[in-house]
N, C-alpha and C positions, 0 to 999 in steps of 0.2 A: 889523786884520790880526793873526793869531796870531803870537806870537814863535816863531821857528825856532831850535832848539838844534842844536849841532854835536856829532857823536859819531863821531870817527874810528875807533873800535873796530869800527864796523859798516859802514864804507865799502866794504870789499871784498865783503862779502855783499850789500849793498844796491845798489851802483852799478857794480862792476867790469864786469859783463856789458854793461850799457847803454853805459858809456863806451868799452869796447872796440869794440862794434858801431858806435858813432858814429864812432870813429876809423878803423876799418878801411875804411869807405866813403870816407874822405877821403885815406888814405895808401896803401891797397891792399898793405900789407906787414904780415904778422902780428907779426913781431919789433918793427918800428918802432911799430906800434900799441900793443903791450904796453909798450914803453919809454915811450911818451908818456903812457899811463894811469898808469904807475908814477911818472913825473915829476909828473903832476898831483896824485897823492896826496901826494907829498913836498912839493910847493909848498903844498898845502892845509894840511899839518901846520905848515909854517914860517910860514904867514900866518893861522893860526887866530884870532889876536888881532884881525885886520882884519875878520873876519866880523861883519856888523852885524845879520844876521837879517832883512834886507829882502826876501830871496828864500829859497826853500827851500835846504837843504843841497845837494841834487842840482843845482839850477840854478847855485848858486855854483861847484860843481866843474866843471860844463860850461863856465862862462865861463873858468875857469882852463885847461881843456883846449883851448878854442878858441885861446887865446893860445899854448899849447904847439905846436899844429899850425901856426899861422902862423910861429912861430919856427923850426920844423923846415923849412918851405918856404923861409924866408929863408936859413937856414943852407946848404941844399943848392943854393941859387941856381937853382931850377927855374923854367922858363918858365911851366909850369902853375901853380905855387905863386904866382908873382908876380901872375899874372892874377887868381887867386882872392883874394889879399890885397887887391889894388887894388879889386876889385869888391865883395867881401863885407865887408870890415872897415874901419871908420873910427873914429877916436877923436873925431871931431867930434860933440859931444853932440846937435846938431840932427838928425843922420842916424841916431842910434841907434834901433833898433827899426823901421827902414824895411823890413826884409826879412822874408819869410814866416816863417822859423824863429824869429824873435824875437817874432812876434806871436801865435803859437799857445801856449796855456797848457800848462804842464807836466802831462802826463797822470797823474803820480803825486800831483799837488797840485790836483785838480779840485774845483770846487764846481758847483752847479747853474747858476750864472751863467756859469762858464767853459764848460760844455757848450753852453749856449745861444749864447754868444758864438762858440765854435768852429763851430757849425752856421751861424750867420750869416756868419762869415768864409768858410766853405766855399762858400756860395751866392755871396758877393761875388767870390771868386776865380774861380769857374766863369763868372760873368757877365763879368768882366774878361777872362778868357782868350778868350771869344767875340768880344771886340772887337779882339784882336790880329790882325795878318796871320798867315796859316796857318803859315808857316815859324817866325815868332817864337813862336807858341803851341806848336808841336811842340818846339822847342828848350827853351823854358821848362819844359814838362811833363817832358821827358826828363831835364833836368839838375837842376832844383829840386825837382820833386815825386817823380819816380821814382828820382833819384839815380844815373843812368847816368854812366859814366866818359866823359871827353871823347873818347877814341879811339873808343868805341862809337858815340857820337852822330855824330862826323865821318864814320865809315865808313857808317853807316846813311843819313845825309842827303847824303853826298858833298860835304862842305864841309871847309875847312881849320880848324885849331884857332884861328887868329887870327880867322877869319870867325865861328866859333862864339862867341868871347868878345864880339865886336861885337854879334852878334844877341842873346845873353843879356843883355848890358848894356842894350840898347834895350828888350828885353822886360821886364826888371825895372824899368826906369825907367817904362815905360808902365803896368805893373801897380801900382807904387807910387802913381803919379798917379791911376789909376782907383780904387784902394782908398781913397785919401784922399777922393775925391769921393763914393764909394758906400758906404763901410763905417763911417767914423769918425763 
């Protein structure tokens, strides 16, 4: 694995747009998204000595940003945030990497093997989606793949937010089990 170097002088040019777009889809407020990205860069500067080079600089910044978003939702004590924290984030090392976004290779750090692996993953996801009950498949696609907001999905499918979180949890669990059997 090539050694990754850290260069904070280029962070804004290289990563600010991506980190902002990533954040805005999760918090839906421009100012808050900008603040979270700024907090991420500041935390990155403060913890540069902890960067081991095991992942790309961008991936490392994204992991910091994910923690900032979780902290934001915890701070505002949002029902939606609590559900997302409970379902998407775990410090348990056995469950790390079980979700889709942690399995897809960084598009800025691709090799031929990553491209092939992503193609195989796409096929496996498509096959596993076909095995889910229709409503679970629809909710999984809308929330995880298309990134729709909870309110949009609930209105479109005429379900409550708590029902959505139960369905998405069941769908993700079934997808994780299916991918373990068919992709690994």
